[in-house]
N, C-alpha and C positions, 0 to 999 in steps of 0.2 A: 503492499498499498504505498502510493507517493505523500509525502509528507512536503511541510513548504516552512520554509526556514527563511530567516534575515540575516544577509552578513553587511554589516556596518563598512561602506567604503573605503576609510581609512585606506591609502597605502594602496589601492588596488583601479590598477586601469583597467574600463569596459570591454574594452581588444581584448586583454586578457585573458581576462574571467572569463566572458565572453564568449572568445575564441578556446578555453581550453575544460570547460565543466563539463563537458561528455563526455573526457577523456579522464575526469576522475570519479565520473560522479557516474557513466554508464551514457547508452545513448538515449534514454528517455529524461535525461536533465535537460529542468527549461530553466532556465532565465529572465530577470525584464528590469534592469534599474527602477527602485524606489525610495520611500521613506518611513520611518515607524521612529514614532517619539522624536520628532527633528531632525533626525539621523539618518544622512542618506548615505543609501546601497543598494545592495540585489537581495530580490526575493527569488531564491529557490526555490523548485519543486523536481524533491527526486525521490528515492528510496531513502537516503542514508544522508545524512547532512553533512560538510565538508566540517575535517575535525581542523583541530590548530594546526597541527603542520602542514596538512594543505592549503591551509589560507596563507600560512609563511610563505610556501613556495609562494604561492603565486603575489605574495609582495615583492618578496626576490625579483623574479621574474617580471612582475612592472616598473620599478626599479631601473631594471635595464628594457625595459617597452621604453622609458622616459630619450 
């Protein structure tokens, strides 16, 4: 069953997370930019949420993207 989770966008580039989300969470993962409690970030729908390690990797990749 798919769950919807929020990842704050701090240090994460849209091009990086949207281009790699299926690699991390599988072919059915969906992502869209959004906001929660005034924090900009990304809503992800997948069978599992991103782990802290995955988020850290995406942040590192985002730094390289800049």
